[in-house]
LUMDREN-962086 format. One record per residue (C-alpha): x, y, z. Coordinates in steps of 0.5 Angstrom, whole numbers, plus 500, padded with zeros to 3 digits. Layout:
! LUMDREN-962086
<site><px>X</px><py>Y</py><pz>Z</pz></site>
...
***
This chain:
! LUMDREN-962086
<site><px>443</px><py>117</py><pz>539</pz></site>
<site><px>437</px><py>122</py><pz>538</pz></site>
<site><px>440</px><py>129</py><pz>535</pz></site>
<site><px>437</px><py>136</py><pz>537</pz></site>
<site><px>435</px><py>139</py><pz>531</pz></site>
<site><px>430</px><py>144</py><pz>534</pz></site>
<site><px>431</px><py>151</py><pz>531</pz></site>
<site><px>429</px><py>158</py><pz>534</pz></site>
<site><px>428</px><py>164</py><pz>531</pz></site>
<site><px>427</px><py>171</py><pz>534</pz></site>
<site><px>427</px><py>175</py><pz>528</pz></site>
<site><px>422</px><py>180</py><pz>526</pz></site>
<site><px>417</px><py>179</py><pz>520</pz></site>
<site><px>420</px><py>184</py><pz>514</pz></site>
<site><px>415</px><py>187</py><pz>509</pz></site>
<site><px>417</px><py>190</py><pz>503</pz></site>
<site><px>414</px><py>193</py><pz>496</pz></site>
<site><px>420</px><py>193</py><pz>492</pz></site>
<site><px>423</px><py>186</py><pz>494</pz></site>
<site><px>426</px><py>182</py><pz>500</pz></site>
<site><px>431</px><py>177</py><pz>502</pz></site>
<site><px>430</px><py>173</py><pz>508</pz></site>
<site><px>436</px><py>170</py><pz>512</pz></site>
<site><px>439</px><py>169</py><pz>519</pz></site>
<site><px>444</px><py>175</py><pz>518</pz></site>
<site><px>441</px><py>182</py><pz>518</pz></site>
<site><px>446</px><py>185</py><pz>513</pz></site>
<site><px>445</px><py>179</py><pz>508</pz></site>
<site><px>438</px><py>181</py><pz>508</pz></site>
<site><px>439</px><py>188</py><pz>506</pz></site>
<site><px>445</px><py>187</py><pz>501</pz></site>
<site><px>441</px><py>181</py><pz>498</pz></site>
<site><px>442</px><py>174</py><pz>495</pz></site>
<site><px>449</px><py>176</py><pz>492</pz></site>
<site><px>452</px><py>177</py><pz>500</pz></site>
<site><px>449</px><py>171</py><pz>502</pz></site>
<site><px>455</px><py>167</py><pz>499</pz></site>
<site><px>459</px><py>171</py><pz>503</pz></site>
<site><px>456</px><py>172</py><pz>510</pz></site>
<site><px>452</px><py>165</py><pz>510</pz></site>
<site><px>456</px><py>161</py><pz>506</pz></site>
<site><px>454</px><py>154</py><pz>509</pz></site>
<site><px>446</px><py>156</py><pz>508</pz></site>
<site><px>446</px><py>159</py><pz>501</pz></site>
<site><px>453</px><py>160</py><pz>498</pz></site>
<site><px>455</px><py>156</py><pz>492</pz></site>
<site><px>456</px><py>150</py><pz>497</pz></site>
<site><px>449</px><py>150</py><pz>500</pz></site>
<site><px>442</px><py>150</py><pz>498</pz></site>
<site><px>437</px><py>156</py><pz>496</pz></site>
<site><px>430</px><py>156</py><pz>496</pz></site>
<site><px>426</px><py>162</py><pz>492</pz></site>
<site><px>419</px><py>164</py><pz>493</pz></site>
<site><px>416</px><py>169</py><pz>487</pz></site>
<site><px>410</px><py>173</py><pz>488</pz></site>
<site><px>407</px><py>176</py><pz>481</pz></site>
<site><px>404</px><py>182</py><pz>483</pz></site>
<site><px>400</px><py>182</py><pz>476</pz></site>
<site><px>397</px><py>175</py><pz>477</pz></site>
<site><px>397</px><py>174</py><pz>484</pz></site>
<site><px>401</px><py>167</py><pz>483</pz></site>
<site><px>406</px><py>165</py><pz>488</pz></site>
<site><px>411</px><py>160</py><pz>485</pz></site>
<site><px>417</px><py>157</py><pz>488</pz></site>
<site><px>424</px><py>153</py><pz>487</pz></site>
<site><px>427</px><py>148</py><pz>491</pz></site>
<site><px>434</px><py>149</py><pz>491</pz></site>
<site><px>436</px><py>143</py><pz>496</pz></site>
<site><px>441</px><py>139</py><pz>494</pz></site>
<site><px>440</px><py>132</py><pz>491</pz></site>
<site><px>444</px><py>125</py><pz>493</pz></site>
<site><px>450</px><py>123</py><pz>489</pz></site>
<site><px>448</px><py>119</py><pz>483</pz></site>
<site><px>451</px><py>113</py><pz>486</pz></site>
<site><px>448</px><py>113</py><pz>493</pz></site>
<site><px>442</px><py>109</py><pz>491</pz></site>
<site><px>437</px><py>105</py><pz>495</pz></site>
<site><px>441</px><py>098</py><pz>494</pz></site>
<site><px>448</px><py>102</py><pz>496</pz></site>
<site><px>445</px><py>104</py><pz>503</pz></site>
<site><px>442</px><py>098</py><pz>504</pz></site>
<site><px>448</px><py>094</py><pz>502</pz></site>
<site><px>451</px><py>098</py><pz>508</pz></site>
<site><px>446</px><py>095</py><pz>513</pz></site>
<site><px>441</px><py>101</py><pz>513</pz></site>
<site><px>434</px><py>100</py><pz>513</pz></site>
<site><px>428</px><py>105</py><pz>514</pz></site>
<site><px>427</px><py>102</py><pz>521</pz></site>
<site><px>435</px><py>104</py><pz>522</pz></site>
<site><px>437</px><py>109</py><pz>518</pz></site>
<site><px>443</px><py>113</py><pz>518</pz></site>
<site><px>444</px><py>118</py><pz>524</pz></site>
<site><px>442</px><py>125</py><pz>522</pz></site>
<site><px>449</px><py>128</py><pz>522</pz></site>
<site><px>452</px><py>122</py><pz>518</pz></site>
<site><px>456</px><py>123</py><pz>512</pz></site>
<site><px>451</px><py>120</py><pz>507</pz></site>
<site><px>446</px><py>125</py><pz>509</pz></site>
<site><px>451</px><py>130</py><pz>505</pz></site>
<site><px>448</px><py>133</py><pz>498</pz></site>
<site><px>450</px><py>135</py><pz>492</pz></site>
<site><px>449</px><py>143</py><pz>493</pz></site>
<site><px>443</px><py>146</py><pz>490</pz></site>
<site><px>444</px><py>153</py><pz>490</pz></site>
<site><px>448</px><py>155</py><pz>484</pz></site>
<site><px>442</px><py>151</py><pz>480</pz></site>
<site><px>437</px><py>155</py><pz>484</pz></site>
<site><px>440</px><py>162</py><pz>482</pz></site>
<site><px>440</px><py>160</py><pz>475</pz></site>
<site><px>433</px><py>158</py><pz>475</pz></site>
<site><px>431</px><py>164</py><pz>479</pz></site>
<site><px>434</px><py>169</py><pz>474</pz></site>
<site><px>431</px><py>165</py><pz>468</pz></site>
<site><px>424</px><py>164</py><pz>471</pz></site>
<site><px>423</px><py>170</py><pz>474</pz></site>
<site><px>428</px><py>175</py><pz>472</pz></site>
<site><px>428</px><py>181</py><pz>467</pz></site>
<site><px>433</px><py>178</py><pz>463</pz></site>
<site><px>436</px><py>185</py><pz>463</pz></site>
<site><px>442</px><py>182</py><pz>468</pz></site>
<site><px>447</px><py>176</py><pz>467</pz></site>
<site><px>448</px><py>171</py><pz>473</pz></site>
<site><px>455</px><py>175</py><pz>473</pz></site>
<site><px>452</px><py>182</py><pz>474</pz></site>
<site><px>446</px><py>179</py><pz>479</pz></site>
<site><px>452</px><py>176</py><pz>483</pz></site>
<site><px>457</px><py>182</py><pz>483</pz></site>
<site><px>455</px><py>185</py><pz>489</pz></site>
<site><px>458</px><py>179</py><pz>493</pz></site>
<site><px>465</px><py>181</py><pz>490</pz></site>
<site><px>465</px><py>187</py><pz>493</pz></site>
<site><px>463</px><py>184</py><pz>500</pz></site>
<site><px>468</px><py>179</py><pz>499</pz></site>
<site><px>473</px><py>185</py><pz>498</pz></site>
<site><px>471</px><py>190</py><pz>503</pz></site>
<site><px>468</px><py>185</py><pz>508</pz></site>
<site><px>462</px><py>185</py><pz>512</pz></site>
<site><px>461</px><py>185</py><pz>520</pz></site>
<site><px>457</px><py>180</py><pz>523</pz></site>
<site><px>453</px><py>181</py><pz>529</pz></site>
***
């Protein structure tokens, strides 16, 4: 069985001088990271993954954080091979063995610690998500 994992996007590029959030939801891009937990929980919410690219305007450096999930500690190569899987015959793309421990919360904390002004706590940074939860967001 071959899975169709193609991704097609028709989004236009966005340029900003004061920061930018990219997502598959236009509203979430306007609201920012906090709203992603509400409007797109399967991708960058607490149960998903997140990624950060940071551009330092003073130095020109670009740094990134990989907030993708990791395999559970007990899911070793021996465990996978014990189930009969090999490099030639791996689990199918949608197999439960491919589910990872969510990486987004750690990415949020790391992003604030590494690139933040240190003037806002994680609670303050994510407080906008509460308003979006209470007030709702429109989905298009």
